[in-house]
C-alpha positions, 0 to 999 in steps of 0.5 A: 833773972832771965834765962840767957844762954852764954852765947847770946848777946844782950846789948846794954840798954835792952830790957829782958823780963825776968821770966824770958828765955834767950837761946843760943846765939841770939842778939838783942839790940840796945833798944829792944824789950823782951816781955815776960815769958817770951822765948827767943829759941836760937839765932834770933836777931831783935833790933831797933825799938822793938817790943816783944809781948808776953809769952811770944816765941821767936824761932831760929833765924828770924830777923825782928826789927831790922831797918825798913826796906823803904828808900824813903826811910832816913833813920827816924825813931820808929817802932815794931810792937808785937803782942802776946802769945804770938809765934814767929817761925823760922826766917820770918822778917818783921820791920818797924814803921816809917815816918810816912806810916805813923812810925809803927808796925803792929802785930797783935796777940795770938798770931802765927807768922810762919816760916819765911813770911815778911811783915813790911814797914807800917803794917797793922795786923790784928789778933789771931791772924795767921800768915802761912809759909812765905806770905809777903806783906807790902808796906802799910798793909792792914789785916783785921782779926782772924784773917788767914793769908795762905802760903806763898801769897803776896799782898800789895802795899796799902791793901786792907784785909777784913776780919775773918777773911781767907786769902787762898795760897799763892794769891796776888792781892792788889785790892781790898778784901771784905770781912768774911770774904775769900779770895784766890788767884793772880790777880786775886778775885773774890771767890765767895765768903769764908763760910768754912771759917765762919762755921769753925768759929761758931757764928750762928747759922742765921747770921751766915745765911743773912751774910750770904744773901747780903753778899749776893745783893752787894755783888749783883750786876744791877745798879752801882756799888753805891746803890747796892751798898745802900740797899744792903745797909738798909736791909740788914741793919740787924746783922753785925756781920753784914754791917761790918762789910758795909763799914769796911767798904765805906772806910777810906782806902787808897785801893780798889775793892776786890770783887768777883769775876764776871759770872761768879757773884753768887 
């Protein structure tokens, strides 16, 4: 049997795995699922059609699965799906999806959602993503694997953030951020590549060197973006990191691309 504190409220219909632990004063709604080894530490509210994956931990006063903050939401049966081994810290808020976004919000495995962060409706967060304290995601934001959103940053709705990107603290991001990119500022601009993160994660020196060369060419002042993108795609076909950026830029998006400030393209 699951370990459930006597002050916790587990509503009829909720599914709580046998190895899960529900702490004092938690409330688990009737359509929620709590996976094996998951821990709700105390004073956690899990509502709606929320699935919390194995070994995920949720800290006090987090609100998980409450109704989306979208005035168009009309009670449609949407979901919030949280992966395995993720940490959700105090006062974080995560909302389910809406009809306009595919009816699901997703958070991957091994993520860290720090204190006071907000994951809005229809967001899709990959694996190993970190949202530092008070990071705010608008609706329909997409964040790929290993990206980091710095403390106090706000991400505009529908923005895409590529894999291994770094968002500097207190940034206001209203445009897409390329994979491996680093942005900062309000409004945020592309300040270079996340070279520190690439080195920490063991990317080969040769690939980082190619990535830097491709970055300089891609954001040079000569020609149009489409012309420079075609040149980069032709010159660096053997480098996955560069081709990740090419594919990201070519993908459909409702937002513009975050670019360097004038004179900072190198």
